[in-house]
C-alpha positions in Angstrom: 207.5 198.2 -41.9 204.4 198.3 -39.5 203.2 194.7 -39.1 199.4 194.6 -39.9 197.7 191.3 -38.4 194.3 190.5 -39.4 192.7 187.5 -37.2 190.1 185.5 -39.7 189.1 186.1 -43.1 185.8 186.3 -43.3 183.8 189.1 -44.5 185.3 191.4 -42.4 188.8 190.3 -42.5 188.6 189.5 -46.7 187.6 193.4 -47.1 189.7 194.7 -45.2 193.0 193.3 -46.5 191.8 193.8 -49.7 191.4 197.2 -49.7 194.5 197.8 -47.3 196.0 196.2 -50.3 194.5 199.1 -52.5 195.4 202.1 -50.4 198.5 201.3 -48.8 201.5 202.9 -50.3 204.6 200.4 -51.1 206.3 200.2 -48.4 203.8 201.7 -46.1 202.7 198.0 -43.9 203.2 194.4 -44.6 199.9 192.6 -44.3 199.0 189.3 -42.6 195.8 187.4 -42.6 195.4 184.3 -40.8 192.5 181.9 -41.1 192.5 178.2 -40.7 190.7 178.0 -43.9 191.9 179.3 -47.1 189.0 181.2 -48.4 186.3 183.4 -47.6 182.6 181.5 -47.7 179.9 183.5 -48.9 177.2 182.2 -46.5 173.6 183.8 -47.9 174.3 181.3 -50.8 174.6 178.4 -47.9 171.0 178.0 -48.2 171.2 177.8 -52.7 174.4 175.4 -52.4 172.0 173.1 -49.9 169.3 173.0 -52.6 171.8 172.6 -55.4 171.5 175.9 -57.5 175.4 176.9 -56.9 178.2 174.9 -57.3 179.6 174.6 -53.5 183.2 175.8 -54.9 181.8 178.8 -56.5 180.1 180.7 -53.2 183.3 180.5 -51.6 186.4 183.3 -52.8 190.6 182.3 -52.4 192.3 184.6 -49.8 195.4 183.1 -51.8 193.9 184.0 -55.7 192.9 187.2 -54.6 194.8 188.5 -52.0 197.9 188.8 -53.7 199.9 191.6 -51.9 199.2 190.2 -48.4 200.5 187.1 -46.8 198.1 184.0 -46.3 198.7 182.3 -43.2 196.5 179.1 -42.6 196.1 178.3 -39.6 194.5 179.6 -35.8 195.4 181.9 -34.0 194.9 180.9 -30.4 195.5 183.6 -28.5 197.0 187.5 -28.4 198.6 189.0 -25.6 197.9 192.5 -26.9 199.8 194.0 -23.9 203.1 192.3 -25.7 201.9 192.4 -29.4 202.1 188.9 -30.0 200.1 186.2 -30.8 200.2 182.6 -31.4 199.7 180.6 -34.7 198.5 177.5 -34.3 199.0 175.6 -37.9 197.2 172.3 -38.6 200.6 170.5 -38.5 202.9 171.4 -36.7 203.5 173.5 -33.5 202.3 176.7 -32.6 204.3 179.9 -32.7 204.8 183.2 -31.8 204.2 186.2 -33.8 204.9 189.5 -33.6 202.7 192.3 -34.5 202.7 196.2 -34.7 198.8 196.5 -35.4 196.0 194.2 -34.7 192.3 193.4 -36.3 190.0 191.1 -34.9 187.7 189.7 -38.2 186.8 186.4 -36.1 183.3 186.1 -37.0 180.4 184.0 -35.4 179.8 180.5 -34.8 176.5 179.2 -34.2 175.2 179.2 -30.8 173.2 176.2 -29.3 171.4 175.6 -26.3 172.3 172.3 -23.9 169.0 170.8 -25.7 169.1 166.7 -25.2 170.1 165.2 -28.6 171.4 168.4 -30.2 175.2 168.3 -30.2 174.9 164.6 -31.3 172.3 165.2 -34.2 172.0 168.2 -35.4 174.1 170.0 -38.1 174.7 174.2 -38.5 174.6 176.2 -41.6 177.6 178.8 -40.9 180.1 177.1 -43.4 180.5 175.2 -46.9 180.9 171.5 -45.0 177.7 171.9 -43.5 175.5 173.2 -46.8 176.9 170.2 -48.5 176.6 167.5 -45.8 172.8 168.7 -45.9 172.3 169.0 -49.0 174.0 164.9 -49.8 172.0 163.9 -47.0 168.6 164.7 -48.1 169.3 163.8 -51.6 170.7 160.1 -49.9 167.6 160.2 -47.9 165.5 160.3 -50.5 167.6 156.9 -52.3 167.1 155.2 -49.2 163.7 155.8 -48.4 162.4 154.8 -52.4 163.2 151.0 -51.5 161.5 151.4 -48.0 158.0 150.3 -47.5 155.7 153.2 -45.5 156.1 152.9 -42.0 158.5 154.7 -39.4 161.6 154.2 -40.7 160.8 155.8 -44.1 158.9 158.7 -42.6 161.8 159.5 -40.7 163.9 159.8 -43.6 161.7 161.7 -45.2 161.4 164.2 -42.5 163.4 167.4 -42.1 163.7 170.0 -39.3 165.2 173.2 -39.0 165.4 175.2 -35.8 165.3 179.1 -35.8 162.7 180.9 -38.2 165.6 184.7 -38.6 166.6 184.9 -42.3 169.2 181.9 -42.5 166.5 179.3 -41.2 163.5 180.6 -43.5 166.0 180.7 -46.1 167.2 176.9 -45.9 163.8 175.6 -45.1 162.1 177.4 -48.0 165.2 175.6 -50.2 164.9 172.2 -48.8 161.5 172.1 -49.3 161.4 173.5 -53.0 164.7 170.7 -53.7 162.3 167.6 -52.4 159.2 168.9 -54.2 162.0 169.1 -57.3 162.6 165.2 -56.7 159.1 163.9 -56.9 158.8 163.1 -60.3 162.2 161.1 -59.8 161.1 158.8 -57.7 157.5 157.1 -58.2 157.5 155.5 -55.1 157.7 158.8 -52.9 154.3 161.3 -52.9 154.4 164.8 -52.2 152.4 163.7 -48.5 155.4 161.6 -48.0 157.7 164.2 -47.2 157.3 166.6 -44.2 159.3 169.9 -43.5 158.6 171.2 -39.8 160.2 174.9 -38.9 160.7 175.4 -34.7 160.4 178.8 -33.3 160.6 180.1 -30.1 159.3 183.5 -30.8 155.1 183.5 -32.2 156.4 185.4 -35.5 159.3 184.7 -37.8 162.0 186.9 -39.8 161.5 189.9 -37.4 163.8 191.6 -40.4 160.7 192.1 -42.2 157.3 193.5 -41.3 154.6 191.1 -39.4 152.5 191.0 -42.6 155.3 190.4 -44.8 156.1 187.5 -42.3 153.0 186.5 -42.4 152.8 186.3 -46.1 156.0 183.6 -46.0 154.4 181.6 -43.5 151.6 181.4 -45.8 153.6 180.7 -49.0 155.8 177.5 -47.3 152.4 175.8 -46.2 150.6 175.8 -49.6 154.4 174.4 -50.2 153.7 171.7 -47.6 155.9 172.7 -44.7 154.8 173.6 -41.7 156.2 176.6 -38.9 155.3 175.8 -35.1 155.4 179.3 -33.5 156.2 180.1 -30.3 157.5 176.4 -29.7 160.4 175.6 -28.5 162.8 172.2 -28.9 163.1 169.7 -26.2 164.9 166.9 -27.2 166.4 165.5 -30.2 167.8 162.4 -28.7 167.9 159.4 -31.4 166.4 161.8 -33.9 163.5 161.5 -32.1 161.9 165.4 -31.7 160.3 166.7 -28.6 158.6 170.3 -28.5 157.6 172.0 -26.3 153.7 171.6 -27.2 153.9 167.8 -26.6 154.5 167.0 -30.1 156.5 164.7 -31.1 157.9 162.5 -34.2 161.3 161.3 -35.4 163.6 163.1 -38.5 166.9 161.9 -39.5 168.2 165.8 -40.7 168.0 168.7 -38.2 169.3 172.0 -39.3 170.6 174.8 -36.6 170.1 178.3 -37.4 169.0 179.7 -34.0 171.8 182.8 -33.5 175.0 182.6 -33.3 177.8 184.3 -30.8 180.7 185.6 -31.1 184.0 183.1 -32.4 185.7 181.8 -28.7 189.1 182.6 -29.8 188.1 186.3 -28.0 188.5 184.4 -24.9 192.2 183.6 -25.6 193.1 187.3 -25.5 193.5 190.4 -23.4 191.4 192.3 -25.3 188.2 194.2 -23.2 184.6 192.0 -24.1 181.4 193.2 -23.4 179.1 190.8 -21.6 177.6 189.4 -24.7 181.1 187.7 -25.4 181.8 190.3 -27.8 184.8 192.5 -28.5 184.1 195.9 -27.4 184.9 198.8 -29.9 183.6 202.2 -30.9 182.4 203.3 -33.6 185.4 204.0 -35.9 186.4 200.4 -35.3 188.7 200.8 -32.8 188.8 199.1 -29.5 188.3 200.4 -26.5 188.4 199.7 -22.6 187.3 201.5 -20.0 190.1 203.7 -20.0 189.3 204.4 -24.0 190.9 203.8 -27.2 193.2 200.6 -26.8 196.1 202.0 -29.3 197.3 200.1 -32.4 193.9 197.5 -31.7 190.4 197.4 -34.3 187.6 195.0 -34.6 184.5 194.8 -37.2 181.9 191.9 -37.9 180.2 189.3 -35.8 183.3 189.1 -33.5 182.7 192.8 -32.7 180.3 194.8 -30.3 180.0 197.4 -32.9 178.0 200.9 -32.4 174.8 201.8 -34.2 174.9 205.0 -35.2 171.2 205.0 -36.7 169.5 203.8 -33.6 168.3 201.0 -35.6 170.6 198.0 -34.1 169.4 195.6 -31.6 170.5 196.8 -28.3 171.9 199.7 -29.7 174.5 197.6 -31.7 174.6 196.4 -35.5 173.2 193.4 -36.0 175.4 190.5 -37.3 175.4 190.4 -40.9 177.2 189.9 -43.8 175.7 193.4 -45.2 177.5 195.1 -41.5 180.5 192.4 -42.0 181.9 194.4 -45.4 181.0 197.7 -45.0 182.9 197.7 -41.5 185.7 195.6 -43.2 185.5 198.4 -46.7 185.7 201.5 -43.3 188.4 199.8 -41.2 191.2 199.4 -44.2 190.3 203.4 -44.4 190.7 204.1 -40.7 193.6 202.0 -40.3 195.5 203.7 -43.4 194.4 207.2 -41.9 195.7 206.6 -38.3 199.5 205.5 -40.2 199.2 209.0 -41.6 198.6 210.9 -38.5 194.7 211.6 -40.1 191.9 210.8 -38.0 189.3 207.8 -38.4 185.4 208.3 -39.5 183.0 206.5 -37.9 180.8 203.7 -39.2 176.8 204.5 -40.1 175.0 202.2 -42.2 171.0 202.7 -42.4 169.8 199.6 -43.7 168.3 200.0 -46.9 166.0 196.7 -46.4 165.9 192.8 -46.7 165.7 190.4 -49.3 165.8 186.5 -49.2 164.6 183.7 -51.5 162.4 180.8 -50.1 162.9 178.5 -52.8 163.4 178.3 -56.3 161.0 181.5 -58.2 160.0 182.5 -54.2 161.4 185.8 -52.6 160.2 188.1 -50.0 161.6 192.1 -49.9 161.4 194.2 -47.4 162.2 198.2 -47.1 160.4 200.4 -44.8 156.6 199.9 -46.2 157.2 198.8 -49.5 156.9 194.9 -49.6 157.4 192.8 -52.8 156.9 188.4 -52.6 157.0 185.9 -55.0 159.3 186.0 -58.4 160.1 189.5 -58.8 161.6 189.4 -54.8 163.1 186.6 -56.1 164.7 188.1 -58.7 165.9 190.6 -56.8 167.3 188.3 -54.1 169.5 186.4 -56.9 170.4 189.8 -58.6 171.3 192.0 -54.8 173.5 188.9 -54.0 174.9 187.5 -57.5 176.4 191.1 -58.0 177.4 191.6 -53.6 179.7 188.2 -54.4 183.6 189.5 -54.1 185.0 189.3 -57.5 183.9 189.9 -61.0 185.1 185.9 -61.4 183.1 184.5 -58.6 180.4 186.5 -59.3 180.6 185.6 -63.1 180.8 181.0 -62.2 177.4 182.2 -59.8 175.6 183.5 -62.8 177.0 180.9 -65.0 175.4 178.6 -62.4 171.8 179.9 -62.3 171.8 180.2 -66.2 173.3 176.8 -66.8 170.1 175.1 -63.9 167.6 177.2 -66.0 168.6 175.4 -69.2 169.1 171.7 -68.0 167.6 172.2 -64.4 169.8 171.9 -61.0 172.1 169.1 -60.6 170.5 166.7 -58.2 173.6 164.0 -57.5 174.5 163.0 -54.3 178.1 162.2 -53.2 177.3 160.9 -49.8 181.0 158.5 -50.2 183.2 161.7 -49.9 182.5 161.5 -46.1 184.9 158.9 -46.3 186.7 158.1 -49.9 188.7 155.5 -49.3 186.2 153.1 -48.3 185.6 151.5 -52.2 189.7 151.0 -52.3 189.8 149.4 -48.8 187.3 147.0 -49.5 189.2 145.7 -52.1 192.9 146.3 -51.8 195.3 143.5 -51.4 196.7 143.0 -48.3 200.3 140.8 -47.1 200.0 137.4 -46.2 201.3 136.8 -42.6 202.0 133.9 -41.0 199.7 132.6 -37.8 200.1 129.3 -36.5 201.0 127.9 -39.9 198.5 128.9 -41.8 198.4 132.6 -43.8 196.1 135.5 -43.8 196.3 138.8 -45.1 197.2 141.3 -42.4 194.1 143.4 -41.2 191.7 139.9 -41.7 189.6 138.3 -38.8 191.5 135.6 -37.6 189.6 132.8 -36.9 189.9 131.6 -33.5 189.8 127.5 -32.1 189.3 124.5 -34.5 189.9 124.5 -38.1 190.8 128.0 -40.4 187.8 128.7 -42.9 189.0 127.2 -46.3 187.9 129.8 -48.6 
């Protein structure tokens, strides 16, 4: 049977595998999904995970639980030699090995795109995966605990200053959710006032959220300003060394939390292949999602999602290509599965065509915005629309139930505000008090790993 190798188990890869399971006949092909993570992350929920509105695991979809006819390989594809139809698979434990395939599907997604700004690589954190969302949440909650014990001053101000870089949908949503979470914490911390918390969003363009109208974006700015957040337009981050924020406007301040959402780029794994890429490093595909080069279609190679430059036949895409978002990736994955099955059966594939029906965003508890053409809805109704749309767009009914259950529980008893920062070093408490065997040193016993006195008599305890 033909072996179909899917590189990446995100939106496009997961839905390609899911639909191949549905449409392939028994014995028609074997499907393999390779991804370093054993789950798909529903990224539109990352801001709500960071705000404590959704349990982190409930924003994930297990590959093995839901792809029951697919062989799931938890590893990285570190190279593709399509001329030989061979991929290099590198597991976390063990040696890399070669995998022969008949059809390759590249859905490796995107990673955060950064610029060589001093301090960003050392101080900032992205918002592309569940671990980042959980870390931001724990850091905000932990900073409130630490700041509550400090007198007013620079150290306290730094702990209570939060910066988001990037004013697209991802940036505005995480910015609004963190502001909402911080405001909800104030009654629990009598020593911290509303004016003690500082939220800054830095955007290089002259506006935010280009997916909505200018009028709607201005409403969002006003809404956030009324909630105590500051948006810096036409402003670039010049430096973040040691948490000291320096802006192109000359303004400086210190921040302990810096979230980077200023763009994405195609997964660099595509550079380790002989497949054709365009000038921005994305896989070259045509509208039916088959890979192409200067000579035409590259046989048995497909691509979709953020890693691919998919032509936007509606004419509304940036630079003529579909924008990198979940809405396109999910639909492209479904169509690609149909097209692969069609070509296996000698039928013609269909072209991808999807006209954006609108944009919806949540910007904190009970605050939202919706835009479709000239129609704009703001506030509580838009917030319900945001939750309704994404709640039902979450893959698999089992996950939808968990997400809606989170929201219902939070409505009844409010969201959870417990931070578990110790998860970063879970063995610390055990190691601190663990007994160690004693060893002889110059006639005296010392626990293994304990400091040995140098010179004079050993200390008596």
